[in-house]
Every structure is written in C-alpha cells, then in structure tokens.
ZADREN-794417 format. One record per residue (C-alpha): x, y, z. Coordinates in steps of 0.25 Angstrom, whole numbers, plus 5000, padded with zeros to 4 digits. Example, Ala and Ser with C-alpha at 12.3 -4.5 7.8 and 13.67 -1.06 7.14 Angstrom:
2
504949825031
505549965029
REM end
This chain:
83
448948446051
450148456051
450548376064
451048456075
452048336080
453448376076
453848236071
452448206065
452348336057
453948306051
453248166048
452148246042
453148356034
453948226029
452648166022
452048306016
453448346010
453948216006
452548146004
452448185989
453848135986
453648005993
452347995986
452948005973
454047905975
453147805981
452347815968
453347815960
453947695965
452647615969
451647675960
450247755964
449847705978
450147725994
451147676005
450247596015
450147666028
449547526034
450547446028
451647516034
453047516041
453947626046
455347606052
455947716060
457347716063
458347816068
459547856059
460947916066
461348036059
462448136065
461448256062
460448166071
459748066071
458748026059
457347956059
457247846047
455747816044
455547706034
454047676031
453547556023
451947556017
451347456007
451247515993
449747525989
449547545974
448347625971
447347545964
446747605951
445347555949
444747545935
446147545930
446147535915
447147525903
448747545907
448247605920
448747525932
447647465942
448647485953
449747605956
450947515953
452047565949
452347515935
453547435931
REM end
C-alpha cells in the first residue's frame, strides 16, 4: 500500500485525507456506528463542466449503530443520536 493504479490511488487518497471528517459528520448525524459495506449502493454519473467533465460518486450504506453491552445508568445501549 498505497495502490499503484492511479485511479485507485486517488480513491484511496480521498478516503485517507477526508475520512476523519466524513467519520465525524456521520457520527454527528447518526451517533456511534458504521456505514455498512455489505448493504451498500453506489451511483456513478458524469457531470458536464466547461473545465472538463466531472465524476460524481454517490454512496449509500445502512447505518449500523455500535451496541454497548452492559450499558448502565444513563449510557445508551446503542450508539444512537440523542434526540
């Protein structure tokens, strides 16, 4: 690692650079957990642009909250966002 294919390298770089911010945004919206890569969809579309066409990637994955075994008191059993 890192990958040697230029396109795969750029996708890898995108996740490595922006991953912590994306993680923080997901946790802010949903609570503690992960986005499933098994129950997952992705759209890839071309967007016209005068400076050169752009690639649009849209990803959706089921949110899976962390389960906290033995949660007591005011601690949540699941990593859900408090409403």
